[in-house]
C-alpha beads as a LAMMPS data file, in Angstrom:
LAMMPS data file: protein, C-alpha beads

146 atoms
145 bonds

1 atom types
1 bond types

-500.0 500.0 xlo xhi
-500.0 500.0 ylo yhi
-500.0 500.0 zlo zhi

Masses

1 110.0

Atoms # bond

1 1 1 -27.337 7.763 -37.688
2 1 1 -29.766 5.508 -35.871
3 1 1 -32.252 6.886 -33.392
4 1 1 -31.000 4.308 -30.916
5 1 1 -27.284 5.085 -31.116
6 1 1 -25.687 6.739 -28.141
7 1 1 -22.724 9.026 -27.974
8 1 1 -19.605 7.593 -26.384
9 1 1 -20.211 9.784 -23.306
10 1 1 -23.701 8.364 -22.851
11 1 1 -22.421 4.806 -23.125
12 1 1 -19.954 5.397 -20.303
13 1 1 -22.685 6.556 -17.917
14 1 1 -24.445 3.931 -15.797
15 1 1 -28.171 3.423 -16.012
16 1 1 -30.301 4.628 -13.127
17 1 1 -30.019 2.128 -10.298
18 1 1 -27.067 0.320 -11.927
19 1 1 -24.335 -0.507 -9.464
20 1 1 -20.794 0.074 -10.668
21 1 1 -18.277 -2.313 -9.172
22 1 1 -14.838 -0.693 -9.000
23 1 1 -11.863 -2.867 -9.838
24 1 1 -10.131 -2.861 -6.464
25 1 1 -7.100 -4.668 -7.855
26 1 1 -6.449 -1.974 -10.462
27 1 1 -3.031 -0.446 -9.925
28 1 1 -1.778 -3.368 -7.861
29 1 1 0.936 -5.835 -8.787
30 1 1 -0.095 -8.100 -11.691
31 1 1 -3.071 -5.801 -12.397
32 1 1 -1.324 -2.863 -14.067
33 1 1 -2.345 -1.289 -17.345
34 1 1 0.440 -0.823 -19.906
35 1 1 0.698 2.870 -18.931
36 1 1 0.860 1.981 -15.232
37 1 1 3.521 -0.667 -15.922
38 1 1 5.570 1.899 -17.856
39 1 1 5.257 4.383 -14.976
40 1 1 6.288 1.642 -12.526
41 1 1 9.377 0.793 -14.562
42 1 1 10.261 4.494 -14.853
43 1 1 9.751 5.003 -11.104
44 1 1 12.021 2.073 -10.231
45 1 1 14.693 3.369 -12.639
46 1 1 14.530 6.890 -11.176
47 1 1 14.839 5.789 -7.548
48 1 1 17.584 3.282 -8.423
49 1 1 19.609 6.023 -10.154
50 1 1 19.048 8.237 -7.109
51 1 1 20.477 5.462 -4.875
52 1 1 17.183 5.241 -2.976
53 1 1 16.445 1.700 -4.134
54 1 1 18.545 -1.302 -5.027
55 1 1 16.823 -3.878 -7.239
56 1 1 19.533 -6.489 -6.657
57 1 1 18.124 -9.976 -6.453
58 1 1 17.370 -11.967 -4.351
59 1 1 16.931 -9.195 -1.752
60 1 1 15.909 -5.833 -3.218
61 1 1 15.742 -3.008 -0.683
62 1 1 11.977 -2.593 -1.240
63 1 1 9.378 -4.985 -2.602
64 1 1 7.220 -4.162 -5.612
65 1 1 3.904 -3.873 -3.691
66 1 1 5.495 -1.296 -1.371
67 1 1 6.834 0.726 -4.291
68 1 1 3.453 0.633 -6.010
69 1 1 1.868 2.273 -2.966
70 1 1 3.851 5.435 -3.729
71 1 1 2.796 5.369 -7.378
72 1 1 -0.878 4.854 -6.574
73 1 1 -0.715 7.692 -4.045
74 1 1 0.561 10.002 -6.785
75 1 1 -1.743 8.673 -9.544
76 1 1 1.148 6.970 -11.324
77 1 1 3.161 10.166 -11.757
78 1 1 6.702 8.777 -11.420
79 1 1 8.298 12.152 -10.581
80 1 1 5.824 12.940 -7.797
81 1 1 6.083 9.386 -6.452
82 1 1 9.889 9.698 -6.429
83 1 1 9.639 12.911 -4.364
84 1 1 7.322 11.243 -1.855
85 1 1 9.549 8.151 -1.720
86 1 1 12.686 10.282 -1.220
87 1 1 10.967 12.216 1.583
88 1 1 9.900 8.955 3.215
89 1 1 13.405 7.510 3.035
90 1 1 14.874 10.748 4.435
91 1 1 12.436 10.592 7.369
92 1 1 13.348 6.928 8.008
93 1 1 17.044 7.813 7.960
94 1 1 16.611 10.900 10.177
95 1 1 14.731 8.877 12.800
96 1 1 16.965 5.816 12.415
97 1 1 13.963 3.540 11.875
98 1 1 15.941 0.534 10.630
99 1 1 18.245 0.537 13.673
100 1 1 15.285 1.054 15.994
101 1 1 13.496 -1.916 14.493
102 1 1 16.629 -4.096 14.730
103 1 1 17.391 -3.147 18.339
104 1 1 13.909 -2.829 19.822
105 1 1 13.798 -4.875 23.059
106 1 1 11.816 -8.066 22.532
107 1 1 10.051 -7.856 25.905
108 1 1 8.801 -4.335 25.125
109 1 1 7.712 -5.459 21.670
110 1 1 5.775 -8.390 23.089
111 1 1 4.183 -6.112 25.692
112 1 1 3.164 -3.564 23.055
113 1 1 1.604 -6.288 20.881
114 1 1 -1.090 -6.675 23.534
115 1 1 -2.384 -3.172 22.802
116 1 1 -1.988 -2.652 19.067
117 1 1 -3.742 -4.423 16.211
118 1 1 -1.551 -6.265 13.800
119 1 1 -1.860 -7.738 10.355
120 1 1 -2.704 -11.432 10.270
121 1 1 -1.021 -11.981 6.912
122 1 1 -4.392 -12.651 5.300
123 1 1 -6.377 -10.548 2.825
124 1 1 -10.071 -10.457 1.950
125 1 1 -11.632 -10.801 -1.509
126 1 1 -10.837 -7.198 -2.394
127 1 1 -7.200 -7.562 -1.253
128 1 1 -7.620 -5.520 1.922
129 1 1 -5.433 -6.744 4.809
130 1 1 -7.095 -8.296 7.845
131 1 1 -5.950 -6.890 11.169
132 1 1 -6.533 -8.416 14.554
133 1 1 -6.857 -6.669 17.867
134 1 1 -7.065 -8.461 21.175
135 1 1 -9.445 -6.265 23.122
136 1 1 -9.335 -8.491 26.201
137 1 1 -5.898 -7.099 27.043
138 1 1 -7.331 -3.578 27.245
139 1 1 -9.704 -4.366 30.110
140 1 1 -8.699 -3.312 33.597
141 1 1 -7.457 -6.151 35.749
142 1 1 -10.354 -5.529 38.191
143 1 1 -12.813 -6.141 35.325
144 1 1 -11.251 -9.433 34.220
145 1 1 -12.718 -11.418 37.101
146 1 1 -16.240 -10.909 35.736

Bonds

1 1 1 2
2 1 2 3
3 1 3 4
4 1 4 5
5 1 5 6
6 1 6 7
7 1 7 8
8 1 8 9
9 1 9 10
10 1 10 11
11 1 11 12
12 1 12 13
13 1 13 14
14 1 14 15
15 1 15 16
16 1 16 17
17 1 17 18
18 1 18 19
19 1 19 20
20 1 20 21
21 1 21 22
22 1 22 23
23 1 23 24
24 1 24 25
25 1 25 26
26 1 26 27
27 1 27 28
28 1 28 29
29 1 29 30
30 1 30 31
31 1 31 32
32 1 32 33
33 1 33 34
34 1 34 35
35 1 35 36
36 1 36 37
37 1 37 38
38 1 38 39
39 1 39 40
40 1 40 41
41 1 41 42
42 1 42 43
43 1 43 44
44 1 44 45
45 1 45 46
46 1 46 47
47 1 47 48
48 1 48 49
49 1 49 50
50 1 50 51
51 1 51 52
52 1 52 53
53 1 53 54
54 1 54 55
55 1 55 56
56 1 56 57
57 1 57 58
58 1 58 59
59 1 59 60
60 1 60 61
61 1 61 62
62 1 62 63
63 1 63 64
64 1 64 65
65 1 65 66
66 1 66 67
67 1 67 68
68 1 68 69
69 1 69 70
70 1 70 71
71 1 71 72
72 1 72 73
73 1 73 74
74 1 74 75
75 1 75 76
76 1 76 77
77 1 77 78
78 1 78 79
79 1 79 80
80 1 80 81
81 1 81 82
82 1 82 83
83 1 83 84
84 1 84 85
85 1 85 86
86 1 86 87
87 1 87 88
88 1 88 89
89 1 89 90
90 1 90 91
91 1 91 92
92 1 92 93
93 1 93 94
94 1 94 95
95 1 95 96
96 1 96 97
97 1 97 98
98 1 98 99
99 1 99 100
100 1 100 101
101 1 101 102
102 1 102 103
103 1 103 104
104 1 104 105
105 1 105 106
106 1 106 107
107 1 107 108
108 1 108 109
109 1 109 110
110 1 110 111
111 1 111 112
112 1 112 113
113 1 113 114
114 1 114 115
115 1 115 116
116 1 116 117
117 1 117 118
118 1 118 119
119 1 119 120
120 1 120 121
121 1 121 122
122 1 122 123
123 1 123 124
124 1 124 125
125 1 125 126
126 1 126 127
127 1 127 128
128 1 128 129
129 1 129 130
130 1 130 131
131 1 131 132
132 1 132 133
133 1 133 134
134 1 134 135
135 1 135 136
136 1 136 137
137 1 137 138
138 1 138 139
139 1 139 140
140 1 140 141
141 1 141 142
142 1 142 143
143 1 143 144
144 1 144 145
145 1 145 146
């Protein structure tokens, strides 16, 4: 054995002052390891058999990036992700979220948009969504004349 050889544990450790750049796309769609892809396929099969998800094309009930959020939250454990997904769907059904969204009055929605940030549809280099908030609408009307 050479004096200069390192154990595998030592090779995995960064040098002092070395910056480790995490792969922020890891675990996201098109950036899955083979094990993650297998867990994703298993997760989709489990929730489809449980009638929580319908993969029918062209309009599946949930998109792949949304489903992957549950898997990432549970470290790609398909059974735990299924439990969280089932709980989420039960909450949505209990509170009638889909009907609320479909019947929400447009004028109230437009009024609420003045106060809450919303996603612009754009993402930065590390795939984080950009949100926009219009702070002008939060000022008191007496302050707007300034």
